[in-house]
C-alpha positions as CSV (number, residue, x, y, z in Angstrom):
1,M,-9.2,-17.9,-10.8
2,I,-9.2,-16.1,-7.3
3,A,-10.3,-18.7,-4.8
4,A,-13.7,-18.8,-4.2
5,L,-14.5,-16.5,-0.9
6,D,-17.6,-14.8,0.5
7,G,-16.2,-11.7,0.7
8,S,-14.3,-9.9,-2.9
9,F,-11.7,-7.5,-4.5
10,D,-12.2,-4.7,-6.3
11,Q,-9.4,-4.7,-9.1
12,L,-8.8,-1.4,-9.9
13,Q,-6.9,0.4,-12.7
14,S,-3.6,-0.5,-13.5
15,K,-0.9,2.3,-12.9
16,L,2.7,1.9,-14.2
17,G,2.4,-1.7,-15.0
18,V,1.1,-2.6,-11.4
19,Q,-1.5,-4.8,-10.8
20,L,-3.8,-3.1,-8.3
21,A,-6.4,-4.7,-6.2
22,I,-8.7,-3.2,-3.1
23,A,-10.8,-4.9,-0.8
24,D,-12.8,-4.2,2.3
25,T,-11.6,-6.6,5.0
26,S,-15.0,-7.0,7.0
27,S,-16.2,-8.7,4.0
28,F,-13.9,-11.0,4.6
29,L,-14.9,-12.4,8.2
30,S,-16.8,-15.6,7.2
31,D,-13.8,-16.5,5.2
32,L,-11.6,-15.7,8.3
33,P,-10.9,-19.2,8.9
34,F,-9.5,-20.3,5.3
35,L,-7.6,-17.3,4.9
36,R,-6.0,-18.2,8.6
37,S,-5.6,-21.7,7.4
38,I,-3.1,-20.3,4.4
39,L,-0.9,-18.8,6.6
40,S,2.8,-19.6,7.3
41,E,3.5,-20.9,10.9
42,R,6.0,-17.7,10.9
43,D,2.4,-15.3,10.2
44,L,0.8,-17.2,12.5
45,Q,3.1,-16.1,15.6
46,A,3.1,-12.5,14.3
47,V,-0.3,-12.5,13.8
48,N,-0.8,-14.1,17.5
49,L,1.0,-11.4,19.6
50,I,-1.5,-8.7,18.3
51,G,-3.4,-8.0,21.7
52,N,-6.2,-6.6,19.7
53,A,-8.5,-9.2,18.1
54,I,-10.1,-6.5,16.1
55,V,-6.7,-5.6,14.5
56,R,-5.3,-9.3,14.8
57,D,-8.4,-10.4,12.4
58,R,-7.8,-7.6,10.0
59,T,-4.5,-8.7,9.8
60,T,-4.9,-12.5,9.2
61,I,-7.5,-11.3,6.5
62,R,-4.6,-8.9,4.6
63,R,-2.3,-11.3,4.9
64,G,-4.1,-13.8,3.2
65,L,-6.0,-12.4,0.7
66,L,-2.3,-11.4,-0.5
67,R,-1.4,-14.8,-0.8
68,V,-4.8,-15.6,-2.6
69,L,-3.8,-12.6,-5.3
70,I,-0.9,-13.8,-5.9
71,G,-1.9,-17.5,-6.3
72,S,-4.3,-16.4,-8.3
73,R,-1.7,-14.3,-10.7
74,L,0.9,-17.7,-11.0
75,G,-1.4,-20.1,-11.0
76,L,-0.7,-21.1,-7.5
77,E,-2.9,-22.3,-4.0
78,P,-2.5,-19.7,-1.5
79,D,-0.8,-22.0,0.4
80,Q,2.0,-22.8,-1.8
81,I,3.0,-18.8,-1.7
82,V,5.6,-18.0,0.6
83,L,6.3,-14.1,2.1
84,Q,9.4,-13.4,3.8
85,P,9.7,-10.1,5.2
86,D,13.0,-8.2,4.7
87,R,14.4,-6.4,7.5
88,Y,12.1,-3.3,6.9
89,G,8.7,-5.5,7.5
90,K,8.8,-5.5,3.1
91,P,7.3,-9.1,1.6
92,H,9.7,-10.6,-0.8
93,L,8.1,-14.0,-2.8
94,V,10.3,-16.5,-2.0
95,G,11.3,-18.5,-5.5
96,H,9.9,-15.8,-7.4
97,S,10.4,-12.6,-9.0
98,L,7.1,-11.1,-8.8
99,P,7.0,-7.9,-6.7
100,V,4.5,-7.4,-4.3
101,S,3.3,-4.5,-1.9
102,C,0.3,-3.8,0.7
103,S,-1.2,-1.2,2.7
104,S,-3.8,-0.7,4.7
105,S,-5.9,1.6,6.4
106,G,-8.6,0.9,9.1
107,V,-10.6,-2.3,7.5
108,I,-9.6,-1.0,3.7
109,A,-6.6,-3.0,2.2
110,L,-4.3,-2.2,-0.8
111,F,-2.7,-4.9,-3.0
112,G,0.2,-4.6,-5.8
113,I,1.8,-7.3,-7.4
114,G,4.0,-5.8,-10.2
115,S,6.0,-7.5,-12.7
116,D,9.6,-6.2,-13.6
117,C,11.0,-3.7,-11.0
118,A,10.2,-3.1,-7.1
119,I,7.0,-1.7,-6.3
120,G,5.2,0.2,-3.6
121,V,2.0,1.0,-2.6
122,D,0.1,2.9,0.2
123,I,-3.2,4.2,1.3
124,E,-4.0,6.7,3.6
125,R,-7.9,7.9,5.5
126,L,-8.1,11.4,4.9
127,E,-8.3,12.5,8.6
128,S,-7.8,16.4,9.2
129,S,-7.4,16.6,12.7
130,I,-4.1,14.7,12.3
131,V,-2.8,17.1,10.2
132,T,-0.7,19.2,11.8
133,P,1.8,21.6,11.3
134,A,4.1,19.6,13.1
135,L,3.5,16.7,11.0
136,R,3.8,19.1,8.2
137,R,7.3,19.9,9.1
138,F,8.5,16.3,10.0
139,T,7.4,14.7,5.9
140,M,7.6,18.0,3.8
141,S,10.2,20.1,1.7
142,A,10.2,23.1,2.2
143,V,9.0,23.2,-1.7
144,E,5.8,21.8,-0.2
145,E,5.3,23.6,3.0
146,Q,5.0,26.6,1.0
147,Y,3.0,25.1,-1.5
148,L,0.4,23.8,0.8
149,K,0.2,27.1,2.4
150,T,-1.2,29.0,-0.5
151,L,-4.1,26.3,-0.6
152,P,-7.7,26.4,1.5
153,E,-7.6,24.4,4.0
154,S,-9.5,21.3,2.9
155,E,-7.3,20.8,-0.3
156,A,-4.5,21.4,1.8
157,V,-5.7,18.1,3.9
158,R,-5.7,16.2,0.4
159,A,-2.8,17.4,-0.9
160,F,-0.8,16.8,2.5
161,Y,-2.0,13.2,1.5
162,Q,-1.2,12.9,-1.5
163,A,2.0,14.0,-0.8
164,W,2.4,11.5,1.9
165,T,1.0,8.4,-0.2
166,H,3.5,9.2,-3.1
167,K,6.0,9.6,-0.4
168,E,5.5,6.3,1.4
169,A,4.8,4.4,-1.5
170,S,8.5,5.4,-2.8
171,L,10.3,4.6,-0.2
172,K,8.0,1.0,-0.1
173,A,9.8,0.5,-3.3
174,R,13.2,1.7,-2.4
175,G,12.9,-0.7,-0.2
176,T,13.1,1.4,3.0
177,G,10.0,2.2,4.3
178,L,10.0,5.3,6.4
179,R,13.4,4.6,7.7
180,E,14.6,7.7,4.9
181,E,14.0,11.2,5.4
182,L,10.4,12.3,4.1
183,R,11.5,16.2,3.7
184,E,14.3,14.9,1.4
185,F,12.1,14.8,-1.9
186,A,9.3,16.5,-3.1
187,V,5.9,15.5,-4.9
188,F,4.6,19.0,-5.0
189,P,4.5,21.1,-7.3
190,R,4.4,18.5,-9.8
191,G,2.0,16.2,-8.0
192,F,4.2,12.7,-8.2
193,V,7.7,11.5,-8.1
194,E,10.0,11.0,-11.2
195,T,13.5,11.0,-10.4
196,T,15.7,7.9,-12.7
197,E,15.2,6.2,-10.6
198,L,11.8,6.4,-9.1
199,C,8.1,7.0,-10.8
200,S,4.7,7.3,-8.8
201,A,1.4,8.1,-9.4
202,S,-2.2,8.5,-7.7
203,I,-4.7,5.6,-7.6
204,E,-8.1,5.8,-8.6
205,L,-10.1,4.6,-5.9
206,G,-13.8,4.9,-7.0
207,K,-16.2,5.9,-4.2
208,L,-13.7,5.5,-1.4
209,S,-11.7,8.4,-3.1
210,A,-13.9,10.8,-0.8
211,T,-12.5,9.7,2.4
212,H,-9.3,7.6,0.9
213,I,-6.2,8.4,-1.2
214,A,-3.6,6.2,-2.8
215,A,-0.4,6.0,-4.7
216,V,1.6,3.3,-6.5
217,A,5.5,3.7,-7.0
218,T,7.7,2.0,-9.1
219,L,11.7,2.0,-8.8
220,R,13.7,1.5,-12.0
221,R,11.5,2.2,-14.5
222,E,11.7,4.5,-17.0
223,G,8.9,7.0,-17.8
224,R,5.0,7.2,-16.7
225,E,2.3,5.3,-18.1
């Protein structure tokens, strides 16, 4: 049972055994005092260092909502949830083996809760202006770059973000974030990652699919669902 809040989550179709939820953080502004009250002292210290008030509020809401979702899954009060970031900033649930991941793009926040394997999620807003040749060379493998060149511009932008989200979600599942070389593994031409250790899948976003794209990845899971 999710705590009574003025804002609301949208539960998305589970992928690769991961429970997925998405929220517009701007709809939770009236819940900000409560969500701030359930954060740990560590979280409050980190949030208070953010100079931009809008970003600070979004971060507070996102971190609070993650605790609400985990509490609902475990049958605990949100303020009982203890999250410890690793050296790469990925949150880990203290005292429980439940793997979690979150991502945001502007006001939109995406949350993933797994079960028996490490997970990662990523969401990005589709913005053609930042998809420069230099960025593509930095993030895409040679095979992917050739594939993108065969597509019309609008399709190439979406394909780029599909590859980007699958790669970032995969690196989050590994626990390394963007410290690994993005060009070292490819999403296209298959459209997903599937190795002996990683699987990724696109997330269906419904009405947000026109403006955003997202992916989820799991570590050490056989096959795809």
